[in-house]
N, C-alpha and C positions, 0 to 999 in steps of 0.2 A: 427534438431536443438539441440545443446547441452544444457542441463539444469543443473544448479548448485543450490544446496540447502544451504541456509544460513539464517542469522537473519536480520531483518529490524525493524527500529524504526518508529512507528506511534504515533500520538498524542493520549493520553489517552482520552476515552469518559467520561469525568468527568461531574457530575451533576453541578459543579461550572460554567461551560461554558453556562449553561442555564440562569444564572443571572449575570455573569461577562464575558465580552468579553476577549478572550486571548490577551496578549500583550507582547511585549519585548521592553524595554526602553534603548536607548543609551544616555539618559540624566538622571541626578539624579531624582528619583521619590519622591514625598512628603512623602509617607509612607515607603520609604526605599526599596521597592521591585523592582528588575530589571525585573522580569517576573513572570507570573503565569502559564507558559506553563509546561506541564508534558508529557513526552514521555514514552511509554511502548515498550519493546522489544518483537517482535513476532518471534518465531523460525520456522524453516521448511518452509520458504518462498522460492518459486521457481523463479529463475532468468534465463531467456532464452537468450542465446548467439545469436546475429544476424549476426555474422561474415559471414556466408555463405548465408544470405538472405537479404542483405542490401537493395536491390531494392524493397523489399516488403513493406517498411514503408515510409510514407510521412507525412509532417508537417500538412497538412489539414485533413488527416484521423486519424492519430495516435498521432499527437502532437510532434513528433520527427523525425529526419532524419539525416543520416550521409552523408556529402557532401565532396568529395575528391577534393582538390585544391592544385596545386603546387607540389613541390617535398618534400619528407620527409627528415627531418634532424635528426641525431642521438641524439643530445643533444643541446638544446637552452636555458637551464635553466639560464645560466649566463647572458643572455641578458635581463631577465625580473626582474632585481633587482631595476631598476629605473623607477618610474612612468613617468618621462619626456621622457625617451626613448620609453616606451610603447605607450604613447599618440602621440608622434611625428613620430615614425617610424613604429609602428605596427597597430595603428588605421586604416591607409590607407589600410593595407593588409586585415583587417576584412571587410572594406567597399568593397574591390574588391571581396572578397568571397561572400558577400551578393548580390552584383550586378551580379556576375556570376550566382548565383542561381535564382534571381528574375527578372533580366533584367537590362540593363545598365541605363535605365531611372529612376530606383528606387532611391528614396532619402533615405539616411541612416544617422541617428544621433546616435552616440555612447555616452551614458551618464554615463557609469560606467564600471569599470573592477575590477577583484579580482584575485590576484595570491595566490594560495594555495600550501603549501609545508608540506606534512604530516611528523610528527615527532613522534617517540616512546616516550611516557611519562616516560618510564623506562630508558631513556638515562642518562648519567652522569649529576650530579648537575650543572656542568659548562655550560651545554647546555640549562638549563631550561629557562633562560631569553630569549634566542632566540626562544624557543618553544612558550612562552607566546606572543611574538611579531609577530609571524607568523600565518597567517590565516590557520586553519586546514579544512579538508573536512567536509562538512555537513553530519550528520548521522541521520537526521530525515526527513521523507517524507514531502514535502512542494511544493507549487507553489509560485514563486516570486511575482506575481501580482494577484489581484482580478479583476473582471470585472470593478469595480469602480476605483481602483487605476491605472489600465492601462490607462484609459481616463485622469485621473489626472496627470499622467506622461507626457502625451502630452502637457497639459496645463502648467506644471511646466517648461519643457525644451524648448518648442517651442514659448512661449510668444505670441506676437501679431499674429503669423501665426497659432496658435492652432485651432481657430474657423474654418478657412477654411480647414485645414488639416483633422479635424474630420468629415467633410462632406464626405470624401472619406475613403477607407479602410486603417486602421492603425494597425500595429502589433508591439509587442515587442518580439524580438527573442534573446535568449541567444546563443552565439557562444562559445563552450567549446572545448578545446584541451589539450593534455598533453604537457609538455615541453621537453619530451624525449620519444623515442619509441624503442621497443614496450612497452606499459604500461601494467604491470601485477598486480600491487598492487592497491587495493581500487578503483575499477572502478566506474564510474558514472552509475547510473541505472535510468530508466525512465518507468513510468506506462502508458500503452496504454490508450489513451483517450476513446476508444470504450469500455473499461471495467470499466469506472468510472461513477458514478452518482453524479453530483455536489451538489445537495441538500442533498444527503445522506452522502457523503464522505468528502466534503470540508467545512472547518470551518474558517471564516474570522478572522484575527488577526491583531491588530494594531502594527505598527513598529514606534517607536517614535525617531525622530532625532531633533537636535537643531533648524533646519530650516523647518522641514517638518514632517507631520504624514503620513506614508505610510500604506499600508495594503497588507497582503499576505494571502494565503490559507494554513492552516495546514490541514493535511490529516489523517482521521481515517481509521482503517482497515476494509476491506471487502474481503471475499473469492473470489469474482469475479475478483479482480485486477490481471492483468497480467504484470509482470515486465520484462524488457529487459535490456541488456547491450552489449557492444562491447568488445570482448576480444582482447588483443594485439594491442590496438589502437596506430596508428602512428601519427606523428606530422602533417601530411598533411591530416588527417581524422578529419574533423570538425563536431562535434555533434551540430546540430541546435535544440534548444528547443523552442517550442511555449509557451511563457509566458503570452501572451494576444493577442486577435484578436477582432477587432470591428465587424467583420463579424460573424453572429450568427449561421450559419448552417455548421460550420467546427469545428475541434478541436480548443479549445480556450485557454486552459492553462494546461500544462502537469505537473503532479506530478513527482518529481525527488529527488534523494539524492545519497549517496554513500553507498557501502556495503563492508564488509570484505569478499573477495572471499577465501573460504577454499582451492581452488586449486592453490593459489599463491605459487610459488616455494620458498623454504627457502632461505633467503638471497636476495630476489628480492629488487631492489631499490624502496624506498618508493615514493609514488606518488607525483608528482609536476605538477600543471596544471594552466591554466589561462582561465578565462571566461569573455566575453564581453556582456554587456547588451545594446541592440540596438533598437532604434525606426526605423521602416521600413515603408515607405509610398509609396503606389503605387502597 
């Protein structure tokens, strides 16, 4: 297995977090602060390329899995400019991916998606407005949901059905793929659940929205962590990330982020990707 050495951002282990919960606010805060989160960059982190060992990793053991579906396309970036097209034409594709993975009887509810297009901050001034308006890759290790917020997501999105659905197994799966392939720039990386201690490494943090207060896990560094990525990812290779599982004896929420791969060829096209956040029942 090929190993790449690079940097990774973790949440700083501040004394502050013993008396004040980490938060990020998408609404104006009374004291003017948008966030109290601080990240530290750790160097010489090893990232293991799973290209030749895809079958060795599963959602329930490791918290991530690469699932191949359909035919690869060279460039689909142009299709993902309009949310209306994504919701009307591509949500059904993601549902098909998850049903192919978990079974046709599986019920899937996609509740969110994000398109990310990486841009170089040193580009021309004329491009800066576009850069500000475009979601960039995440560069700090995190988990999208906590054990509490996963259950709350079911209640938020499933309404009157939530109580019955929560009696059975519920999962939140993120489905991630590049908009063109092969992707060489700024790959997604994920930390093996088997190398994580939730009590030691995960720090609950509030996410404040106008209509909802969510919660995610920030991640603090530990030398036991083992990070993986997929090199040269194609458009028909879907990375599945377990973000929450109501089942207690499996991988429940995988830490992930992006990293700058030092082996990226000069002039490689900057990353463009899309991710879908999905409730999966059954």
